[in-house]
N, C-alpha and C positions, 0 to 999 in steps of 0.2 A: 839921125833920133830918130828929129818930125817923124821921115816917111816908117816905121818904126809905129809909133805914135797914130798918126793918121789910118796905116792900115788896120789898128787896132783899132782902134773905132768905129772903122767901115764896116770889120771882119759880119759881125754881125746882123746887119743890114743887108749883108751879102751873103749870108750863107740862109739867111729866113724868104728872102726874094729866090732865090735858089730850090727850094722848101712848096712855097708857092708854084715854081715851074714842073716842077717832077709833078708836084699835084695833079697839076690841070694835065699834064702830058699822060698820069696813066688815067685819068677820065676821057680821055680819045678814045684812051686803046678799047676801055672799056665798051663803049659803044661801041666800037668795031670789031670789036671780039662774040663770035661764038658762044665764047666760056667767060662771060662777067665774072665771077662768082670763083673764078681760078686765077683770074685776075687782080679782084679783092684783096685777097688774101697775099698774094708777090704784094701788093700796094702794103697791105698789112704791117709786112716787113721788113719793106729797106722805109719807111716811113718813123718805124720807133728806130732801126739801126741811125734813123738821120738825126730822130731827135736827140737818141743819145749823145752821138757827137756834139751835135751842136747844144745840150746843155754841158755835157762832162764836160770830154778830151777840149773840145774850145777852151771853154768856157778856165783851164787848169790852165791850157797853154797862154790864155792871156795874160792867165794874172800875174806866170812866170815873167811874159815880157813886161810887165811895168812894172815890174820889182826891178827889174836892169835898168 
């Protein structure tokens, strides 16, 4: 059970770090592409999806883990 608790405690921080890494990767791509506006549109959609996963899905999942 301690492992689950540690994972539940660390998951939000790791998800935020992943979000930051993806943002940085997109910035590198934007600098290198001839179509930066198109990449920004893709980035916007990807980041919206990741935010939803982080705020809704992970939140619900962690609540369920903590109840059991």
